[in-house]
N, C-alpha and C positions, 0 to 999 in steps of 0.2 A: 389835553388828556383828561379823561373822566375822573371824577372824584373816587369812584369805586376802584378804578385801576390804580390810582395813586395810593389809596388805602391798602390795597393788596401789596403793592411794592414796599410801602412802609412796613407792613407786617413781615414781609420776607426779610427786609433789612434788619429789623429787630430780632427776628428769629435767628439769623446768622450771627448777629452780634452776641446774642445770648449763648449760642453754641461756642463761639470763639472765646468768650470770657470763661466758660466752663472748662474748655480745653486748656487755656492758659492757667487757670486755677489749679487744675489737676496735674499739669506737666511742669510748671515752673515753681520749684520749691521756695524760692525767695518771695515770689508773689503770694504763694499759698500761706507762708508764715506771716507776711505783712497783713494779708486779709484777716487771718485769725487773730492777730494782735489787735487789730481795730475792732474785730467782732466781740472783743471783751467788753466793749461799750454796750450795755444792755438796751440802750435806746434802739439799736438795730433789731433787737429781739422783739421789741414792742411794735416797731414799724412794719416788720416783714409780714405778719399775718394780715395787716391792713391792705396789702396789695391785692388781696382777694377781691376787695371792693371794686377797684378799677378794672380788674379782669372781668368781673361780672358786668360792670357797666359797658365794657367793650363788647362783650357778647350780646348784651341787651340792645346796643346800638348797631350790632353786627359790623363792628369795626376791627379789622385785623390789626391795624396799626396800634390801636389802644390796647388790645389784648396782648400783643407781643411786646409793646413798650412796657406794659405793666409787669409782665413776666421778667423782662430784662431788669427792671427796677427792683423786683423782688430778689433776684439773684445778686445784684450788685450792692444792694443796700447793706449787706453785711459789713462793708468796709467804707461806708459813707462817713462814719463818725470817728473822731480821734480816740486813741487808746485812753481810757480813763486813768486818773492818778491812783485810784484805789479800786481793786477788783475783788469781788467776793470769791472766797475759796471754792464754793460750789460751782461758780461760773467757770473758773479755771479748770476744775476737774471735768466739767461737762465738755468744755471745748477740747480738752486733751483727749477725751473719749472720741469726739467727732473727728479730730485730726487723725487719730489711730484708725478709726473706721474708714476714713477716706483713703488712707495710704496703705492699708493692709491687704490689698488685692481683692479680686472678685470671688464671691461665693454664691451658692444658690440663694441664701438668705438675702444678699445684696441685690441680686437680680429681681427677687420678689418685691423687695422694698422699692426699687427703681420702677418696676412695673406698676406698683400701687400708686406711687407719686404721679406717674404719667397718666394713669387711669383717673386719678383725682382731678387733675387739671382738665383732662378731656371731658370728664363728667360735668364739672362746673360750667365749662364753656358750652357744651352741647345742651345741658339742661336749661341754662339761661337763654340760649339762642332759640330754643323751642318753647320757652315760657312755661317750663314745668317747675314751678316755684317750690312745691313741697318736696320734690325730689332734690332740688338744689339745696334747700335747707337741711334735709337729711344728710346729703353728701358733705356739706360744710361741717356739720356737727360730728359726723362719723370721722371725717378727716382730722379734725382737731383732737378728738379722743384717741385716734390711732397714733398721732404724733406724740401726744402725752404718754400713752401706754408704751410706745416704742422707746421713748427717752427714759422712762422710769425702769423698764424691764432690762434694757441693755446697758445703761450707763450707771446703774446703781443709784445710790442716794443723790448724786449730783444732778440727776434728771429732774429733781424737784425744782431746780432753778428755772425751768422753762414753763412751769405750770401757770404762773401768774400772767406772763405775756400771752400765752396761748389762750387762756380763758378770756382775758380782756379782748383779745383779737376776735375770738369767737363771738362774744357778745356784740361787739361793734359790727361784725359781718352780718349777724342775724338782724340787727336793727336796720342796716343798709338794705338788705334783701327785703325786709318787711316794707320799707318805704318805697322801694322800686315796685314791689308787688302792688301796694296800695295805689301808686301812680298809674300802674297798668290798668287797674279797675277804673 
C-alpha cells in the first residue's frame, strides 16, 4: 500500500476517533465530569494551543495523519494531566462557565462559535497547505484574540485565567510559523 494511502487512512482513523471522543464527552456525564476535573490542571491549558504547531506541520507536509492526530491530541489533552491539589478560584469559575456552556443546549450564538472554530481550523490547514504564510499568521493571531475575547466577554472575570496560556501559546505558534516560513525560503 502506498504511503499516501496509509496517510489518508490514518487521517480518517484519527478524524473518527476525534468525533467519537467528542460524542462521548458530550453524552456521558461521568466522563464529562472526569475530564473537567482533570482540566483543572492548567498544564493542559498551556499545552492545548501548542497543538496548532503540529497541525501546521501536518498541513506543511500535506499529511492527513499528522493533521488529524494533532487535532485528536488537542481535544484529548484536556484530561491528560491529573487533578491538581490546589486549584485557583478563577480556574474553577471559568471551568464552571465552560461546563454550563457545553450542557445548556444549542443557540444561534453556539452555532456561530462552532462555525468559527471549524473555519479557524480549516483556514490554518488550507493556508499552510497552500503556503500562504501571512494569512496563516493573521488567522492564528485573530483566532487567539477571539478565544480571549470570547472567554472574557462571556465568562466574566474568570476569563482572565486563560489569557496567559493563550498569549504564550500564540507567541510560540508565531515563532514556529516564522521558522517554517524561513525554512521554506
